[in-house]
OpenMM code with the backbone's topology and positions (N, CA, C; nanometers):
from openmm import Vec3, app, unit

residues = "MET ILE ASN VAL LEU ALA THR VAL HIS VAL LYS LYS GLY LYS VAL GLN GLU PHE ILE LYS LEU PHE LYS THR ILE VAL PRO LYS VAL ARG ALA GLU LYS GLY CYS ILE TYR TYR PHE PRO ALA ILE ASP PHE LYS THR GLY LEU PRO PRO GLN GLU LEU ASP GLU ASN LEU VAL THR ILE MET GLU ARG TRP GLU SER LEU GLU ASP LEU ILE ASN HIS ILE SER ALA PRO TYR MET ALA GLU HIS LEU GLU LYS GLU LYS ASP LEU VAL GLU LYS SER SER ILE LYS ILE LEU LYS GLU ALA".split()
positions = [
    Vec3(-0.7819, 1.0490, -1.2977),
    Vec3(-0.6952, 1.0057, -1.1648),
    Vec3(-0.7715, 0.8904, -1.1117),
    Vec3(-0.6844, 0.7771, -1.0737),
    Vec3(-0.7392, 0.6866, -1.0289),
    Vec3(-0.6434, 0.6579, -0.8684),
    Vec3(-0.7458, 0.6556, -0.7488),
    Vec3(-0.6570, 0.6530, -0.6252),
    Vec3(-0.6766, 0.5306, -0.5620),
    Vec3(-0.5893, 0.4809, -0.4854),
    Vec3(-0.5872, 0.3403, -0.4373),
    Vec3(-0.5315, 0.3528, -0.2862),
    Vec3(-0.6314, 0.2973, -0.1923),
    Vec3(-0.5896, 0.2832, -0.0514),
    Vec3(-0.5867, 0.1312, -0.0327),
    Vec3(-0.4956, 0.0892, -0.0295),
    Vec3(-0.4814, -0.0646, 0.0330),
    Vec3(-0.4787, -0.1044, 0.1765),
    Vec3(-0.5277, -0.1606, 0.2384),
    Vec3(-0.5309, -0.1794, 0.3655),
    Vec3(-0.4691, -0.2783, 0.4003),
    Vec3(-0.3415, -0.2822, 0.4858),
    Vec3(-0.2934, -0.4280, 0.5128),
    Vec3(-0.2806, -0.4577, 0.6565),
    Vec3(-0.3432, -0.5548, 0.6991),
    Vec3(-0.3441, -0.5876, 0.8477),
    Vec3(-0.2078, -0.6907, 0.8818),
    Vec3(-0.1288, -0.6385, 0.9390),
    Vec3(0.0029, -0.6889, 0.9705),
    Vec3(0.0068, -0.7575, 1.0821),
    Vec3(0.0741, -0.8821, 1.0879),
    Vec3(0.0856, -0.9530, 1.1950),
    Vec3(0.1489, -0.8706, 1.3216),
    Vec3(0.0838, -0.8866, 1.4596),
    Vec3(0.1449, -0.8248, 1.5537),
    Vec3(0.2836, -0.8405, 1.5590),
    Vec3(0.3455, -0.7395, 1.6010),
    Vec3(0.4774, -0.7172, 1.5880),
    Vec3(0.5644, -0.7132, 1.4717),
    Vec3(0.5082, -0.7066, 1.3472),
    Vec3(0.5905, -0.6972, 1.2155),
    Vec3(0.5467, -0.6069, 1.1608),
    Vec3(0.5209, -0.4840, 1.1851),
    Vec3(0.4848, -0.3586, 1.1030),
    Vec3(0.6187, -0.3195, 1.0392),
    Vec3(0.7120, -0.3114, 1.1411),
    Vec3(0.8541, -0.2477, 1.1080),
    Vec3(0.9267, -0.3293, 0.9645),
    Vec3(0.9120, -0.4571, 0.9974),
    Vec3(0.9663, -0.5607, 0.9048),
    Vec3(0.8993, -0.5431, 0.7742),
    Vec3(0.7523, -0.5388, 0.7960),
    Vec3(0.6722, -0.5136, 0.6675),
    Vec3(0.7027, -0.4037, 0.5782),
    Vec3(0.7227, -0.2777, 0.6782),
    Vec3(0.7804, -0.1407, 0.5938),
    Vec3(0.8960, -0.1576, 0.5479),
    Vec3(0.9929, -0.2138, 0.6041),
    Vec3(1.0986, -0.2084, 0.5608),
    Vec3(1.1223, -0.3339, 0.4040),
    Vec3(1.0424, -0.4061, 0.4098),
    Vec3(1.0541, -0.4943, 0.3297),
    Vec3(0.9560, -0.4213, 0.1731),
    Vec3(0.8465, -0.3484, 0.2122),
    Vec3(0.7621, -0.2775, 0.1322),
    Vec3(0.8559, -0.1511, 0.0687),
    Vec3(0.9138, -0.0970, 0.1297),
    Vec3(1.0222, 0.0287, 0.0932),
    Vec3(1.1364, -0.0221, -0.0271),
    Vec3(1.1453, -0.1631, -0.0271),
    Vec3(1.2391, -0.2122, -0.1190),
    Vec3(1.1376, -0.1862, -0.2583),
    Vec3(1.0273, -0.2038, -0.3103),
    Vec3(0.9975, -0.1668, -0.4246),
    Vec3(0.9502, -0.0592, -0.4766),
    Vec3(0.9373, 0.0747, -0.3552),
    Vec3(0.8848, 0.1907, -0.4131),
    Vec3(0.9228, 0.2438, -0.4987),
    Vec3(1.0812, 0.2424, -0.5324),
    Vec3(1.1294, 0.3275, -0.6238),
    Vec3(1.0873, 0.2569, -0.7607),
    Vec3(1.0591, 0.1140, -0.7361),
    Vec3(1.0497, 0.0376, -0.8968),
    Vec3(0.8998, 0.0969, -0.9169),
    Vec3(0.8437, 0.1054, -0.8308),
    Vec3(0.6610, 0.1500, -0.8326),
    Vec3(0.6697, 0.2721, -0.8791),
    Vec3(0.7468, 0.3455, -0.8271),
    Vec3(0.7275, 0.5245, -0.8663),
    Vec3(0.7806, 0.5533, -0.9870),
    Vec3(0.8722, 0.4372, -1.0347),
    Vec3(0.9212, 0.4650, -1.1929),
    Vec3(0.8302, 0.4312, -1.3079),
    Vec3(0.7248, 0.3468, -1.2408),
    Vec3(0.6543, 0.2849, -1.3556),
    Vec3(0.5832, 0.4086, -1.4098),
    Vec3(0.5117, 0.3899, -1.5294),
    Vec3(0.4461, 0.4698, -1.6174),
    Vec3(0.2965, 0.4929, -1.5482),
    Vec3(0.2895, 0.6113, -1.5579),
    Vec3(0.1593, 0.6882, -1.4584),
    Vec3(0.1395, 0.6678, -1.3135),
    Vec3(0.2547, 0.6511, -1.2284),
    Vec3(0.2444, 0.6555, -1.1330),
    Vec3(0.2562, 0.7721, -1.0499),
    Vec3(0.1812, 0.8578, -0.9988),
    Vec3(0.1654, 0.9650, -0.9517),
    Vec3(0.2470, 0.9903, -0.7955),
    Vec3(0.1799, 0.8969, -0.7403),
    Vec3(0.2241, 0.8615, -0.5790),
    Vec3(0.2134, 0.7214, -0.5271),
    Vec3(0.3233, 0.6842, -0.4396),
    Vec3(0.2896, 0.5514, -0.3990),
    Vec3(0.4143, 0.5576, -0.2726),
    Vec3(0.3359, 0.5095, -0.1490),
    Vec3(0.4126, 0.4960, 0.0068),
    Vec3(0.3124, 0.4490, 0.0932),
    Vec3(0.4003, 0.3699, 0.1867),
    Vec3(0.2951, 0.3125, 0.2992),
    Vec3(0.2928, 0.4386, 0.3939),
    Vec3(0.1848, 0.4094, 0.4594),
    Vec3(0.1591, 0.5178, 0.5920),
    Vec3(0.0874, 0.4329, 0.7218),
    Vec3(0.1037, 0.4773, 0.8168),
    Vec3(0.0904, 0.4282, 0.9304),
    Vec3(0.0075, 0.5388, 1.0101),
    Vec3(-0.0757, 0.4744, 1.1230),
    Vec3(-0.1421, 0.5788, 1.2145),
    Vec3(-0.0698, 0.6521, 1.2681),
    Vec3(-0.1198, 0.7983, 1.2943),
    Vec3(-0.0641, 0.9053, 1.3356),
    Vec3(-0.1515, 0.9292, 1.4836),
    Vec3(-0.1272, 0.9082, 1.5771),
    Vec3(-0.1581, 0.9665, 1.7194),
    Vec3(-0.2114, 1.0960, 1.7022),
    Vec3(-0.3034, 1.1697, 1.7189),
    Vec3(-0.3371, 1.2912, 1.7169),
    Vec3(-0.4366, 1.3525, 1.8217),
    Vec3(-0.5279, 1.2183, 1.8505),
    Vec3(-0.6148, 1.2769, 1.9962),
    Vec3(-0.7452, 1.3119, 1.9142),
    Vec3(-0.7675, 1.3513, 1.7895),
    Vec3(-0.8733, 1.4199, 1.7198),
    Vec3(-0.9546, 1.3192, 1.6921),
    Vec3(-1.0886, 1.3255, 1.7531),
    Vec3(-1.2051, 1.2536, 1.7176),
    Vec3(-1.2626, 1.2560, 1.5577),
    Vec3(-1.3255, 1.1558, 1.5154),
    Vec3(-1.3020, 0.9842, 1.5598),
    Vec3(-1.2123, 0.9108, 1.5192),
    Vec3(-1.0902, 0.9643, 1.5576),
    Vec3(-0.9703, 0.8684, 1.5045),
    Vec3(-0.9633, 0.7472, 1.5690),
    Vec3(-0.9295, 0.6389, 1.4692),
    Vec3(-0.9153, 0.5283, 1.5501),
    Vec3(-0.7829, 0.4601, 1.4757),
    Vec3(-0.7359, 0.4368, 1.6347),
    Vec3(-0.5817, 0.3912, 1.5792),
    Vec3(-0.5471, 0.2313, 1.5910),
    Vec3(-0.4783, 0.1824, 1.4842),
    Vec3(-0.4574, 0.0526, 1.4844),
    Vec3(-0.3091, 0.0167, 1.5012),
    Vec3(-0.2228, -0.0099, 1.5808),
    Vec3(-0.0746, -0.0319, 1.5698),
    Vec3(-0.0248, -0.1361, 1.4399),
    Vec3(-0.0953, -0.2393, 1.4249),
    Vec3(-0.0852, -0.3379, 1.3108),
    Vec3(-0.1465, -0.3223, 1.1877),
    Vec3(-0.1938, -0.1723, 1.1641),
    Vec3(-0.2513, -0.1611, 1.0015),
    Vec3(-0.1636, -0.0782, 0.9436),
    Vec3(-0.1193, -0.1016, 0.8279),
    Vec3(-0.0318, 0.0076, 0.7174),
    Vec3(-0.1426, 0.0190, 0.6070),
    Vec3(-0.1386, 0.1342, 0.5481),
    Vec3(-0.2087, 0.1686, 0.4588),
    Vec3(-0.1216, 0.2211, 0.3295),
    Vec3(-0.1770, 0.1695, 0.2257),
    Vec3(-0.0773, 0.1733, 0.0793),
    Vec3(-0.1447, 0.2993, 0.0313),
    Vec3(-0.0837, 0.4322, 0.0110),
    Vec3(-0.1706, 0.5254, -0.0556),
    Vec3(-0.0892, 0.5517, -0.1981),
    Vec3(-0.1706, 0.5622, -0.2848),
    Vec3(-0.1553, 0.5337, -0.4379),
    Vec3(-0.2427, 0.6552, -0.5133),
    Vec3(-0.1671, 0.6732, -0.6313),
    Vec3(-0.2276, 0.7341, -0.7338),
    Vec3(-0.1854, 0.7358, -0.8622),
    Vec3(-0.2631, 0.6995, -0.9534),
    Vec3(-0.2345, 0.6392, -1.1055),
    Vec3(-0.3259, 0.7627, -1.1874),
    Vec3(-0.2172, 0.7758, -1.3053),
    Vec3(-0.3014, 0.8532, -1.4258),
    Vec3(-0.4010, 0.7688, -1.4657),
    Vec3(-0.4047, 0.6636, -1.4912),
    Vec3(-0.5316, 0.5881, -1.5301),
    Vec3(-0.5640, 0.4223, -1.4957),
    Vec3(-0.6576, 0.4092, -1.5183),
    Vec3(-0.6655, 0.2416, -1.4649),
    Vec3(-0.5684, 0.1551, -1.5324),
    Vec3(-0.5642, 0.1696, -1.6683),
    Vec3(-0.4821, 0.0946, -1.7612),
    Vec3(-0.3134, 0.0818, -1.6921),
    Vec3(-0.3103, 0.2238, -1.6211),
    Vec3(-0.1613, 0.2324, -1.5543),
    Vec3(-0.1585, 0.1203, -1.4384),
    Vec3(-0.2786, 0.1505, -1.3562),
    Vec3(-0.2672, 0.0661, -1.2359),
    Vec3(-0.2906, -0.0989, -1.2566),
    Vec3(-0.3578, -0.1276, -1.3613),
    Vec3(-0.3646, -0.2671, -1.3880),
    Vec3(-0.2486, -0.3116, -1.4409),
    Vec3(-0.1499, -0.2291, -1.5313),
    Vec3(-0.0181, -0.2717, -1.5473),
    Vec3(0.1019, -0.3263, -1.4456),
    Vec3(0.0922, -0.1845, -1.3290),
    Vec3(0.1160, -0.2009, -1.1848),
    Vec3(0.0930, -0.3316, -1.1274),
    Vec3(-0.0233, -0.3506, -1.1240),
    Vec3(-0.0548, -0.4681, -1.0247),
    Vec3(-0.0105, -0.6116, -1.1253),
    Vec3(-0.0018, -0.6380, -1.2564),
    Vec3(0.0327, -0.7161, -1.2970),
    Vec3(0.1717, -0.7543, -1.3179),
    Vec3(0.2748, -0.6435, -1.2584),
    Vec3(0.3975, -0.6590, -1.3077),
    Vec3(0.4844, -0.7717, -1.2511),
    Vec3(0.5804, -0.8703, -1.2942),
    Vec3(0.6136, -0.9773, -1.2166),
    Vec3(0.6662, -0.9224, -1.1181),
    Vec3(0.7455, -0.8401, -1.0849),
    Vec3(0.7991, -0.8042, -0.9770),
    Vec3(0.6998, -0.7954, -0.8358),
    Vec3(0.5708, -0.7515, -0.8591),
    Vec3(0.4603, -0.7484, -0.7558),
    Vec3(0.4311, -0.8885, -0.7071),
    Vec3(0.4133, -0.9648, -0.8176),
    Vec3(0.3840, -1.1083, -0.7406),
    Vec3(0.4857, -1.1684, -0.6454),
    Vec3(0.6041, -1.1499, -0.7064),
    Vec3(0.7395, -1.1551, -0.6222),
    Vec3(0.7298, -1.1134, -0.4703),
    Vec3(0.7026, -0.9693, -0.5060),
    Vec3(0.6900, -0.9363, -0.3609),
    Vec3(0.5955, -0.9662, -0.2884),
    Vec3(0.4707, -0.9771, -0.3486),
    Vec3(0.3739, -1.0316, -0.2603),
    Vec3(0.3840, -1.1839, -0.1753),
    Vec3(0.4645, -1.2285, -0.2848),
    Vec3(0.4889, -1.3836, -0.2106),
    Vec3(0.5993, -1.3450, -0.1030),
    Vec3(0.6845, -1.2633, -0.0955),
    Vec3(0.7964, -1.2382, 0.0246),
    Vec3(0.7114, -1.1623, 0.1573),
    Vec3(0.6114, -1.0975, 0.1484),
    Vec3(0.5208, -1.0336, 0.2438),
    Vec3(0.4359, -1.1428, 0.3036),
    Vec3(0.3743, -1.2276, 0.2384),
    Vec3(0.2880, -1.2714, 0.2663),
    Vec3(0.2815, -1.3718, 0.4258),
    Vec3(0.3877, -1.3929, 0.4843),
    Vec3(0.4326, -1.4314, 0.6027),
    Vec3(0.3803, -1.3271, 0.7140),
    Vec3(0.4291, -1.1985, 0.6732),
    Vec3(0.3900, -1.1118, 0.7580),
    Vec3(0.2297, -1.0362, 0.7549),
    Vec3(0.1418, -1.0810, 0.6740),
    Vec3(0.0233, -1.0309, 0.6807),
    Vec3(-0.1046, -1.0955, 0.7156),
    Vec3(-0.1578, -1.0805, 0.7847),
    Vec3(-0.3005, -1.1679, 0.8145),
    Vec3(-0.4132, -1.1365, 0.7162),
    Vec3(-0.4338, -1.0006, 0.6636),
    Vec3(-0.5345, -0.9859, 0.5641),
    Vec3(-0.4839, -0.8707, 0.4854),
    Vec3(-0.5696, -0.8486, 0.3867),
    Vec3(-0.5375, -0.6909, 0.2881),
    Vec3(-0.6971, -0.6647, 0.2345),
    Vec3(-0.6995, -0.5727, 0.1780),
    Vec3(-0.8370, -0.5341, 0.1386),
    Vec3(-0.7610, -0.3836, 0.0499),
    Vec3(-0.8378, -0.3638, -0.0796),
    Vec3(-0.8350, -0.2554, -0.1579),
    Vec3(-0.9489, -0.1743, -0.2034),
    Vec3(-0.9295, -0.0498, -0.1865),
    Vec3(-1.0219, 0.0505, -0.2570),
    Vec3(-0.9689, 0.1492, -0.3893),
    Vec3(-1.0343, 0.1273, -0.4882),
    Vec3(-1.0146, 0.1893, -0.5867),
    Vec3(-1.1164, 0.2999, -0.5937),
    Vec3(-1.0581, 0.4159, -0.6205),
    Vec3(-1.1319, 0.5397, -0.5936),
    Vec3(-1.1115, 0.6539, -0.7202),
    Vec3(-1.2290, 0.7243, -0.7514),
    Vec3(-1.2347, 0.8402, -0.8424),
    Vec3(-1.2910, 0.9506, -0.7783),
    Vec3(-1.2651, 1.0648, -0.8282),
    Vec3(-1.2809, 1.1765, -0.7322),
    Vec3(-1.4378, 1.1790, -0.7456),
    Vec3(-1.5257, 1.2457, -0.6798),
    Vec3(-1.6617, 1.2364, -0.6804),
    Vec3(-1.7240, 1.3700, -0.7685),
] * unit.nanometer
topology = app.Topology()
chain = topology.addChain("A")
for resn in residues:
    res = topology.addResidue(resn, chain)
    for name in ("N", "CA", "C"):
        topology.addAtom(name, app.Element.getBySymbol(name[0]), res)
């Protein structure tokens, strides 16, 4: 299993617009070979320490059966199209690809 945490710093006031756009590709991604789950998540205020909140942060949570499946997802033509559509909403992004320890 491959776990992915993509961190997207969205421009101030644009989080809901980003999520609406992002959700347009979720059904396509979930239908891809090897996709176990794929969804956007935002901070949930709990008051529990040491939680840090950021109202402009969206975390994309993914799990894939294999690295090959993840690579195929990343290189899907519709993903390039989607990234182009969201670029004006995003300040920066990063990705962590994790395996169970």
